[in-house]
C-alpha positions in Angstrom: 67.3 98.5 114.3 70.9 99.3 114.7 71.5 102.9 115.6 74.6 103.0 113.4 72.6 102.1 110.3 70.6 105.3 110.8 73.7 107.6 110.9 76.1 106.5 108.2 79.4 108.4 108.2 80.5 107.5 104.7 78.1 106.9 101.9 80.9 106.0 99.4 80.8 102.7 97.6 83.2 100.1 99.2 84.0 98.7 95.8 85.7 101.9 94.8 87.8 102.0 97.9 88.9 98.3 97.4 89.8 99.0 93.8 91.9 102.0 94.8 93.7 99.9 97.4 94.4 97.2 95.0 95.8 99.6 92.4 98.0 101.4 94.9 99.4 98.2 96.3 100.0 96.8 92.8 101.7 100.0 91.7 103.9 99.9 94.8 105.1 96.4 94.2 105.4 97.0 90.5 107.7 100.0 91.2 109.9 97.9 93.5 110.1 95.2 90.8 111.0 97.7 88.1 113.7 99.2 90.3 115.1 95.8 91.1 115.2 94.8 87.4 116.9 98.0 86.5 119.5 97.6 89.2 120.1 94.0 88.2 120.4 95.0 84.5 122.9 97.7 85.1 124.7 96.1 88.0 
């Protein structure tokens, strides 16, 4: 038995972390896209 399987540091679900990462990265790129669209529209 692996000793690290006995002493788990984080018992959180990995799915939640991956969803949060996807939402944050999508929000970042969507914000850049919106800013670029506004600059192009008014520029």
